[in-house]
All heavy atoms as an XYZ file, in Angstrom:
683
protein
N       6.446    -18.662    -31.361
C       7.606    -19.503    -31.615
C       7.923    -19.483    -33.102
O       7.045    -19.590    -33.943
C       7.309    -20.913    -31.125
C       8.428    -21.872    -31.330
S       8.109    -23.403    -30.436
C       9.765    -23.857    -30.097
N       9.188    -19.384    -33.430
C       9.623    -19.305    -34.822
C       9.609    -20.687    -35.468
O       9.947    -21.677    -34.845
C      11.033    -18.708    -34.874
O      11.506    -18.718    -36.188
N       9.245    -20.710    -36.734
C       9.241    -21.979    -37.459
C      10.492    -22.091    -38.328
O      10.467    -22.729    -39.361
C       7.975    -22.122    -38.297
C       7.873    -21.050    -39.371
O       8.595    -20.064    -39.338
N       6.981    -21.246    -40.312
N      11.571    -21.478    -37.891
C      12.830    -21.534    -38.633
C      13.812    -22.428    -37.896
O      13.718    -22.632    -36.694
C      13.416    -20.137    -38.799
C      12.562    -19.260    -39.686
C      13.241    -17.963    -39.993
C      12.355    -17.163    -40.937
N      13.038    -16.024    -41.474
N      14.731    -22.973    -38.661
C      15.799    -23.765    -38.064
C      17.130    -23.259    -38.589
O      17.188    -22.591    -39.619
C      15.615    -25.245    -38.359
C      15.621    -25.603    -39.828
C      15.336    -27.085    -40.050
O      14.217    -27.521    -39.765
O      16.252    -27.775    -40.515
N      18.182    -23.558    -37.864
C      19.516    -23.124    -38.266
C      20.103    -24.155    -39.214
O      20.087    -25.352    -38.947
C      20.437    -22.923    -37.039
C      21.847    -22.583    -37.483
C      19.879    -21.840    -36.139
N      20.599    -23.668    -40.328
C      21.211    -24.513    -41.342
C      22.679    -24.123    -41.458
O      23.002    -22.953    -41.635
C      20.503    -24.314    -42.682
C      21.054    -25.059    -43.889
C      20.999    -26.573    -43.661
C      20.278    -24.687    -45.134
N      23.573    -25.087    -41.294
C      25.009    -24.849    -41.433
C      25.444    -25.280    -42.823
O      25.200    -26.411    -43.236
C      25.806    -25.636    -40.386
C      25.534    -25.152    -38.975
O      25.354    -23.932    -38.793
O      25.516    -25.993    -38.060
N      26.077    -24.359    -43.542
C      26.573    -24.632    -44.889
C      28.054    -24.312    -44.955
O      28.550    -23.474    -44.195
C      25.829    -23.756    -45.906
C      24.318    -23.918    -45.975
C      23.704    -22.811    -46.811
C      23.955    -25.275    -46.538
N      28.763    -24.954    -45.860
C      30.166    -24.639    -46.118
C      30.244    -23.956    -47.474
O      29.853    -24.528    -48.488
C      31.028    -25.896    -46.123
C      31.186    -26.545    -44.766
S      32.079    -25.541    -43.566
C      33.738    -25.644    -44.182
N      30.725    -22.720    -47.482
C      30.909    -21.959    -48.705
C      32.346    -21.460    -48.718
O      32.777    -20.807    -47.777
C      29.944    -20.750    -48.792
C      28.485    -21.176    -48.598
C      30.151    -19.992    -50.097
C      27.900    -22.006    -49.697
N      33.057    -21.769    -49.760
C      34.466    -21.374    -49.881
C      35.270    -21.800    -48.644
O      36.132    -21.086    -48.171
C      34.596    -19.863    -50.102
C      34.059    -19.389    -51.433
S      34.264    -17.612    -51.704
C      36.055    -17.483    -51.835
N      34.922    -22.964    -48.101
C      35.638    -23.483    -46.942
C      35.277    -22.819    -45.626
O      35.896    -23.088    -44.608
N      34.268    -21.958    -45.634
C      33.839    -21.291    -44.405
C      32.458    -21.791    -44.014
O      31.587    -21.959    -44.856
C      33.775    -19.774    -44.601
C      35.119    -19.146    -44.768
C      34.991    -17.647    -44.710
C      36.388    -17.046    -44.805
N      36.411    -15.701    -44.301
N      32.284    -21.992    -42.709
C      30.983    -22.414    -42.209
C      30.084    -21.187    -42.102
O      30.437    -20.187    -41.491
C      31.138    -23.064    -40.839
C      29.835    -23.562    -40.261
C      30.082    -24.199    -38.904
C      28.772    -24.557    -38.246
N      28.996    -25.099    -36.898
N      28.922    -21.285    -42.728
C      27.928    -20.225    -42.714
C      26.673    -20.801    -42.065
O      26.164    -21.831    -42.502
C      27.578    -19.758    -44.146
C      28.822    -19.370    -44.946
C      26.557    -18.634    -44.121
C      29.538    -18.161    -44.461
N      26.182    -20.150    -41.022
C      24.945    -20.572    -40.363
C      23.854    -19.571    -40.703
O      24.040    -18.369    -40.513
C      25.140    -20.629    -38.850
O      26.114    -21.589    -38.516
N      22.743    -20.092    -41.200
C      21.620    -19.217    -41.537
C      20.335    -19.828    -40.991
O      20.231    -21.042    -40.848
C      21.500    -18.980    -43.058
C      21.300    -20.297    -43.813
C      22.713    -18.257    -43.599
C      20.979    -20.130    -45.273
N      19.388    -18.956    -40.684
C      18.069    -19.419    -40.255
C      17.177    -19.506    -41.484
O      17.185    -18.612    -42.329
C      17.481    -18.445    -39.242
N      16.448    -20.600    -41.579
C      15.560    -20.768    -42.729
C      14.367    -21.616    -42.334
O      14.450    -22.433    -41.424
C      16.310    -21.405    -43.894
S      16.736    -23.136    -43.666
N      13.246    -21.419    -43.040
C      12.099    -22.306    -42.812
C      12.463    -23.727    -43.249
O      13.232    -23.898    -44.209
C      11.012    -21.729    -43.726
C      11.474    -20.367    -44.108
C      12.958    -20.378    -44.018
N      11.954    -24.729    -42.568
C      12.277    -26.111    -42.933
C      12.021    -26.428    -44.405
O      12.775    -27.177    -45.021
C      11.362    -26.946    -42.026
C      11.115    -26.074    -40.840
C      11.091    -24.669    -41.379
N      10.993    -25.816    -45.009
C      10.678    -26.098    -46.413
C      11.753    -25.593    -47.366
O      11.859    -26.058    -48.491
C       9.323    -25.513    -46.786
C       9.289    -23.994    -46.779
C       7.917    -23.472    -47.190
C       7.849    -21.983    -47.212
N       8.724    -21.316    -48.150
N      12.584    -24.634    -46.926
C      13.636    -24.077    -47.777
C      14.979    -24.771    -47.612
O      15.907    -24.516    -48.373
C      13.821    -22.583    -47.483
C      12.627    -21.763    -47.909
O      11.799    -22.263    -48.708
O      12.517    -20.611    -47.441
N      15.084    -25.643    -46.627
C      16.369    -26.271    -46.290
C      17.000    -26.993    -47.485
O      18.157    -26.752    -47.815
C      16.169    -27.228    -45.119
C      17.443    -27.830    -44.603
C      17.163    -28.690    -43.370
C      18.436    -29.331    -42.876
N      18.213    -30.139    -41.669
N      16.238    -27.851    -48.124
C      16.774    -28.627    -49.251
C      17.232    -27.714    -50.388
O      18.282    -27.924    -50.990
C      15.721    -29.616    -49.747
C      16.255    -30.565    -50.814
C      15.215    -31.592    -51.221
O      14.482    -32.101    -50.351
O      15.153    -31.879    -52.434
N      16.438    -26.693    -50.689
C      16.793    -25.753    -51.750
C      18.057    -24.975    -51.431
O      18.884    -24.725    -52.313
N      18.232    -24.591    -50.175
C      19.439    -23.860    -49.785
C      20.680    -24.753    -49.835
O      21.754    -24.300    -50.224
C      19.269    -23.248    -48.391
C      18.344    -22.041    -48.344
C      18.001    -21.674    -46.909
C      18.983    -20.857    -49.059
N      20.517    -25.995    -49.457
C      21.644    -26.939    -49.549
C      22.061    -27.091    -51.012
O      23.248    -27.041    -51.341
C      21.278    -28.297    -48.911
C      21.144    -28.133    -47.390
C      22.313    -29.362    -49.266
C      20.546    -29.336    -46.682
N      21.094    -27.242    -51.902
C      21.379    -27.361    -53.336
C      22.003    -26.069    -53.856
O      22.952    -26.101    -54.647
C      20.098    -27.703    -54.108
C      20.306    -27.883    -55.586
C      21.215    -29.046    -55.884
C      21.395    -29.215    -57.384
N      22.456    -30.151    -57.711
N      21.491    -24.921    -53.418
C      22.041    -23.637    -53.841
C      23.505    -23.513    -53.405
O      24.342    -23.019    -54.171
C      21.214    -22.488    -53.265
N      23.816    -23.972    -52.198
C      25.199    -23.926    -51.722
C      26.090    -24.829    -52.577
O      27.236    -24.464    -52.883
C      25.270    -24.332    -50.253
N      25.581    -25.979    -52.974
C      26.341    -26.883    -53.841
C      26.622    -26.215    -55.188
O      27.748    -26.272    -55.699
C      25.579    -28.192    -54.050
C      25.490    -29.055    -52.818
C      24.546    -30.235    -52.983
O      23.975    -30.431    -54.079
O      24.363    -30.971    -51.988
N      25.592    -25.585    -55.755
C      25.757    -24.888    -57.037
C      26.771    -23.767    -56.896
O      27.665    -23.602    -57.735
C      24.402    -24.337    -57.532
C      23.476    -25.490    -57.913
C      24.591    -23.379    -58.704
C      22.027    -25.070    -58.129
N      26.648    -23.001    -55.819
C      27.562    -21.889    -55.583
C      28.999    -22.383    -55.451
O      29.920    -21.829    -56.066
C      27.138    -21.124    -54.332
C      27.918    -19.873    -53.993
C      27.826    -18.847    -55.112
C      27.413    -19.272    -52.687
N      29.217    -23.444    -54.683
C      30.562    -23.990    -54.528
C      31.126    -24.504    -55.852
O      32.309    -24.311    -56.136
C      30.575    -25.092    -53.469
C      30.667    -24.531    -52.071
O      31.392    -23.578    -51.808
N      29.914    -25.113    -51.161
N      30.279    -25.134    -56.653
C      30.733    -25.624    -57.963
C      31.165    -24.454    -58.842
O      32.187    -24.516    -59.520
C      29.622    -26.417    -58.654
C      29.366    -27.764    -58.033
C      28.115    -28.442    -58.581
O      27.530    -27.964    -59.575
O      27.715    -29.476    -58.000
N      30.369    -23.397    -58.846
C      30.702    -22.203    -59.633
C      32.014    -21.596    -59.151
O      32.872    -21.238    -59.951
C      29.584    -21.160    -59.514
C      28.349    -21.465    -60.297
C      28.537    -21.200    -61.775
O      28.543    -22.122    -62.557
N      28.702    -19.962    -62.145
N      32.157    -21.455    -57.846
C      33.368    -20.853    -57.269
C      34.591    -21.685    -57.628
O      35.635    -21.149    -57.986
C      33.208    -20.688    -55.744
C      32.195    -19.581    -55.448
C      34.550    -20.378    -55.083
C      31.766    -19.492    -53.999
N      34.455    -23.016    -57.516
C      35.579    -23.898    -57.827
C      36.019    -23.788    -59.289
O      37.181    -24.008    -59.603
C      35.231    -25.350    -57.493
C      35.254    -25.640    -56.021
C      36.620    -25.402    -55.394
O      37.644    -25.848    -55.955
O      36.653    -24.750    -54.338
N      35.103    -23.430    -60.168
C      35.439    -23.356    -61.593
C      36.161    -22.058    -61.965
O      36.615    -21.910    -63.093
C      34.174    -23.505    -62.445
O      33.359    -22.347    -62.340
N      36.284    -21.141    -61.016
C      36.914    -19.845    -61.292
C      38.341    -19.850    -60.766
O      38.573    -20.056    -59.569
C      36.090    -18.703    -60.652
C      34.715    -18.658    -61.311
C      36.808    -17.365    -60.769
C      33.749    -17.696    -60.694
N      39.326    -19.618    -61.646
C      40.718    -19.659    -61.220
C      41.100    -18.526    -60.248
O      41.910    -18.722    -59.362
C      41.514    -19.517    -62.520
C      40.549    -19.650    -63.631
C      39.182    -19.453    -63.080
N      40.510    -17.358    -60.403
C      40.837    -16.196    -59.575
C      40.059    -16.272    -58.260
O      38.986    -15.693    -58.125
C      40.505    -14.903    -60.341
C      40.823    -13.645    -59.559
O      41.396    -13.738    -58.461
O      40.485    -12.559    -60.061
N      40.599    -17.001    -57.277
C      39.884    -17.227    -56.024
C      39.667    -15.946    -55.224
O      38.708    -15.847    -54.466
C      40.621    -18.251    -55.145
C      40.690    -19.634    -55.761
C      39.319    -20.213    -56.015
C      39.421    -21.598    -56.597
N      38.437    -21.906    -57.576
N      40.510    -14.946    -55.394
C      40.334    -13.708    -54.637
C      39.064    -12.975    -55.051
O      38.495    -12.211    -54.279
C      41.551    -12.797    -54.783
O      41.704    -12.381    -56.123
N      38.598    -13.200    -56.267
C      37.383    -12.567    -56.762
C      36.301    -13.582    -57.122
O      35.330    -13.241    -57.798
C      37.689    -11.707    -57.990
C      38.508    -10.493    -57.643
O      38.203     -9.794    -56.692
N      39.550    -10.242    -58.402
N      36.455    -14.814    -56.669
C      35.553    -15.893    -57.082
C      34.106    -15.621    -56.697
O      33.193    -15.877    -57.492
C      36.021    -17.226    -56.492
N      33.859    -15.105    -55.511
C      32.485    -14.865    -55.096
C      31.833    -13.776    -55.944
O      30.687    -13.920    -56.373
C      32.429    -14.483    -53.620
C      31.057    -14.428    -52.992
C      30.319    -15.756    -53.135
C      31.154    -14.056    -51.530
N      32.570    -12.727    -56.224
C      32.049    -11.645    -57.056
C      31.797    -12.149    -58.469
O      30.738    -11.893    -59.056
C      33.019    -10.450    -57.080
C      33.092     -9.830    -55.679
C      32.619     -9.411    -58.121
C      34.222     -8.849    -55.488
N      32.743    -12.889    -59.029
C      32.600    -13.397    -60.386
C      31.461    -14.411    -60.485
O      30.717    -14.433    -61.472
C      33.910    -14.005    -60.872
C      35.058    -13.003    -61.033
C      36.375    -13.729    -61.302
C      34.755    -12.009    -62.135
N      31.296    -15.234    -59.456
C      30.196    -16.193    -59.438
C      28.858    -15.466    -59.385
O      27.919    -15.816    -60.101
C      30.330    -17.153    -58.244
O      31.541    -17.901    -58.400
C      29.156    -18.109    -58.154
N      28.766    -14.449    -58.544
C      27.533    -13.660    -58.455
C      27.211    -13.003    -59.789
O      26.060    -13.007    -60.240
C      27.671    -12.582    -57.375
O      27.902    -13.159    -56.125
N      28.227    -12.451    -60.426
C      28.036    -11.815    -61.727
C      27.566    -12.842    -62.759
O      26.630    -12.582    -63.529
C      29.334    -11.147    -62.186
C      29.308    -10.455    -63.547
C      28.303     -9.308    -63.536
C      30.701     -9.938    -63.890
N      28.184    -14.016    -62.750
C      27.813    -15.061    -63.696
C      26.362    -15.508    -63.488
O      25.600    -15.654    -64.453
C      28.765    -16.255    -63.560
C      28.477    -17.338    -64.583
O      28.421    -17.018    -65.794
O      28.307    -18.502    -64.172
N      25.973    -15.714    -62.239
C      24.596    -16.138    -61.961
C      23.598    -15.052    -62.344
O      22.528    -15.347    -62.894
C      24.445    -16.512    -60.490
C      25.173    -17.792    -60.076
C      25.153    -17.949    -58.560
C      24.577    -19.007    -60.751
N      23.935    -13.792    -62.086
C      23.053    -12.686    -62.478
C      22.950    -12.601    -63.997
O      21.868    -12.375    -64.552
C      23.567    -11.370    -61.903
N      24.068    -12.809    -64.688
C      24.071    -12.788    -66.149
C      23.188    -13.904    -66.700
O      22.356    -13.684    -67.587
C      25.498    -12.915    -66.681
C      25.561    -13.044    -68.179
C      25.357    -11.944    -68.990
C      25.818    -14.264    -68.764
C      25.400    -12.061    -70.374
C      25.864    -14.394    -70.138
C      25.666    -13.289    -70.949
N      23.350    -15.105    -66.155
C      22.562    -16.251    -66.622
C      21.075    -16.035    -66.391
O      20.252    -16.540    -67.157
C      23.023    -17.528    -65.929
C      24.357    -18.019    -66.436
C      24.806    -19.256    -65.696
C      26.157    -19.720    -66.218
N      26.664    -20.862    -65.443
N      20.739    -15.286    -65.367
C      19.324    -15.005    -65.085
C      18.682    -14.204    -66.212
O      17.485    -14.311    -66.466
C      19.196    -14.248    -63.773
C      17.766    -13.976    -63.417
C      17.643    -13.363    -62.067
N      16.236    -13.253    -61.743
C      15.713    -12.280    -61.055
N      16.479    -11.334    -60.585
N      14.431    -12.250    -60.802
N      19.466    -13.401    -66.887
C      18.957    -12.573    -67.967
C      18.752    -13.345    -69.264
O      18.041    -12.883    -70.154
C      19.931    -11.423    -68.259
C      20.133    -10.479    -67.093
C      21.158     -9.437    -67.439
O      20.820     -8.469    -68.115
N      22.391     -9.647    -67.021
N      19.395    -14.497    -69.387
C      19.303    -15.286    -70.611
C      17.934    -15.938    -70.731
O      17.267    -16.194    -69.728
C      20.389    -16.367    -70.607
C      21.836    -15.860    -70.594
C      22.786    -17.043    -70.505
C      22.133    -15.019    -71.808
N      17.517    -16.220    -71.951
C      16.246    -16.939    -72.128
C      16.275    -18.264    -71.371
O      17.311    -18.923    -71.297
C      16.175    -17.187    -73.634
C      17.107    -16.202    -74.235
C      18.177    -15.940    -73.209
N      15.151    -18.629    -70.791
C      15.057    -19.862    -70.011
C      15.187    -21.070    -70.923
O      14.467    -21.212    -71.883
C      13.723    -19.907    -69.258
C      13.517    -18.751    -68.316
C      14.529    -18.710    -67.196
O      14.826    -19.741    -66.595
N      15.086    -17.550    -66.919
N      16.118    -21.952    -70.580
C      16.318    -23.185    -71.344
C      16.487    -24.349    -70.392
O      17.189    -24.238    -69.397
C      17.584    -23.098    -72.202
C      17.533    -22.073    -73.299
C      18.821    -22.064    -74.108
O      19.525    -23.075    -74.126
O      19.110    -21.033    -74.698
N      15.867    -25.440    -70.686
C      16.095    -26.701    -69.993
C      16.134    -26.621    -68.479
O      15.187    -26.225    -67.840
N      17.271    -26.981    -67.924
C      17.431    -27.134    -66.486
C      17.913    -25.826    -65.856
O      19.105    -25.591    -65.734
C      18.427    -28.263    -66.213
C      18.417    -28.692    -64.770
O      17.386    -28.505    -64.106
O      19.449    -29.224    -64.321
N      16.981    -24.970    -65.475
C      17.337    -23.698    -64.862
C      16.804    -23.647    -63.439
O      15.996    -24.471    -63.038
C      16.746    -22.517    -65.663
O      15.335    -22.658    -65.696
C      17.307    -22.469    -67.072
N      17.247    -22.662    -62.694
C      16.778    -22.481    -61.333
C      15.368    -21.907    -61.337
O      15.045    -21.065    -62.167
C      17.694    -21.510    -60.584
C      19.144    -21.926    -60.373
C      19.914    -20.794    -59.715
C      19.227    -23.178    -59.541
N      14.566    -22.357    -60.400
C      13.243    -21.760    -60.240
C      13.421    -20.386    -59.607
O      14.483    -20.059    -59.081
C      12.360    -22.633    -59.361
O      12.804    -22.563    -58.012
N      12.386    -19.577    -59.645
C      12.439    -18.247    -59.040
C      12.767    -18.360    -57.555
O      13.591    -17.605    -57.044
C      11.105    -17.504    -59.237
O      10.834    -17.439    -60.645
C      11.158    -16.111    -58.670
N      12.171    -19.318    -56.868
C      12.436    -19.516    -55.438
C      13.864    -19.944    -55.183
O      14.510    -19.446    -54.255
N      14.382    -20.850    -56.003
C      15.763    -21.297    -55.856
C      16.730    -20.155    -56.123
O      17.726    -19.992    -55.416
C      16.059    -22.458    -56.814
C      15.363    -23.739    -56.460
C      15.491    -24.801    -57.530
O      15.538    -24.452    -58.733
O      15.530    -25.977    -57.167
N      16.426    -19.377    -57.132
C      17.290    -18.244    -57.459
C      17.286    -17.215    -56.337
O      18.330    -16.688    -55.967
C      16.840    -17.606    -58.769
C      17.825    -16.580    -59.271
C      17.520    -16.151    -60.687
O      16.802    -16.863    -61.402
O      18.018    -15.091    -61.059
N      16.111    -16.955    -55.765
C      16.031    -16.017    -54.644
C      16.836    -16.553    -53.473
O      17.590    -15.817    -52.834
C      14.581    -15.784    -54.221
C      14.475    -14.789    -53.067
C      13.064    -14.682    -52.539
C      12.935    -13.714    -51.391
N      13.964    -13.769    -50.381
N      16.694    -17.849    -53.175
C      17.462    -18.456    -52.088
C      18.958    -18.319    -52.342
O      19.719    -18.020    -51.425
C      17.092    -19.928    -51.924
C      15.729    -20.132    -51.325
O      15.161    -19.229    -50.711
N      15.177    -21.316    -51.507
N      19.373    -18.547    -53.579
C      20.781    -18.442    -53.922
C      21.268    -17.003    -53.787
O      22.343    -16.755    -53.232
C      21.023    -18.954    -55.346
C      22.469    -19.066    -55.794
C      23.277    -19.928    -54.841
C      22.551    -19.626    -57.189
N      20.480    -16.055    -54.263
C      20.856    -14.650    -54.133
C      20.932    -14.229    -52.669
O      21.837    -13.493    -52.275
C      19.881    -13.760    -54.902
C      20.034    -13.888    -56.401
O      21.089    -14.244    -56.899
N      18.969    -13.617    -57.129
N      19.983    -14.693    -51.843
C      20.016    -14.402    -50.408
C      21.262    -14.993    -49.772
O      21.919    -14.363    -48.946
C      18.774    -14.955    -49.707
C      17.501    -14.218    -50.068
O      17.584    -13.109    -50.649
O      16.408    -14.754    -49.778
N      21.593    -16.211    -50.161
C      22.769    -16.883    -49.632
C      24.042    -16.136    -50.020
O      24.926    -15.922    -49.198
C      22.818    -18.326    -50.137
C      23.955    -19.205    -49.637
C      23.931    -19.298    -48.132
C      23.850    -20.586    -50.250
N      24.141    -15.698    -51.268
C      25.302    -14.942    -51.728
C      25.446    -13.664    -50.907
O      26.542    -13.310    -50.472
C      25.215    -14.622    -53.240
C      26.253    -13.611    -53.652
C      25.387    -15.904    -54.043
N      24.347    -12.978    -50.650
C      24.379    -11.745    -49.853
C      24.888    -12.020    -48.446
O      25.729    -11.285    -47.916
C      23.002    -11.105    -49.778
O      22.599    -10.658    -51.035
N      24.390    -13.075    -47.823
C      24.810    -13.430    -46.463
C      26.289    -13.814    -46.428
O      27.010    -13.465    -45.498
C      23.956    -14.551    -45.911
C      22.547    -14.098    -45.593
C      21.674    -15.230    -45.151
C      20.254    -14.723    -44.910
N      19.338    -15.755    -44.513
N      26.736    -14.517    -47.439
C      28.146    -14.904    -47.515
C      29.018    -13.671    -47.680
O      30.046    -13.531    -46.994
C      28.380    -15.901    -48.659
C      27.674    -17.220    -48.354
C      29.864    -16.120    -48.907
C      27.552    -18.144    -49.524
N      28.626    -12.768    -48.563
C      29.400    -11.551    -48.762
C      29.494    -10.763    -47.465
O      30.567    -10.248    -47.126
C      28.773    -10.697    -49.863
C      28.989    -11.257    -51.242
C      28.259    -10.493    -52.331
O      27.259     -9.803    -52.043
O      28.705    -10.596    -53.495
N      28.406    -10.684    -46.706
C      28.414     -9.971    -45.438
C      29.359    -10.646    -44.439
O      30.086     -9.969    -43.717
C      27.012     -9.900    -44.844
C      26.084     -8.989    -45.596
C      24.638     -9.094    -45.120
O      24.323     -9.893    -44.249
N      23.774     -8.270    -45.703
N      29.358    -11.968    -44.395
C      30.207    -12.671    -43.449
C      31.684    -12.586    -43.812
O      32.551    -12.685    -42.950
C      29.780    -14.131    -43.313
O      30.135    -14.860    -44.460
N      31.978    -12.418    -45.099
C      33.379    -12.320    -45.534
C      33.950    -10.930    -45.338
O      35.160    -10.745    -45.362
C      33.496    -12.724    -47.011
C      33.208    -14.191    -47.313
C      33.240    -14.433    -48.810
C      34.176    -15.107    -46.601
N      33.099     -9.941    -45.161
C      33.572     -8.550    -44.972
C      33.899     -8.261    -43.545
O      33.868     -8.672    -42.612
C      32.526     -7.548    -45.451
C      32.420     -7.574    -46.953
O      33.380     -7.849    -47.646
N      31.234     -7.306    -47.473
């Protein structure tokens, strides 16, 4: 039996359902909030997901300061971005 549950998230106004372990649920919800905030801050909505992904990847390269994403949170966010991109295509 799988120890995963289905998590429904709203990204760019679209419902995205993903399977995740219960321990990752809170982190994925937070990652979706961060992603939506980033997308909302970009005026070019047609490229918002690409620009948000680029921005998050760029920030990952910067020296770690203060309130940053943990490696696990960043992986969850990157996985979520990949799943969203697949669902939008």
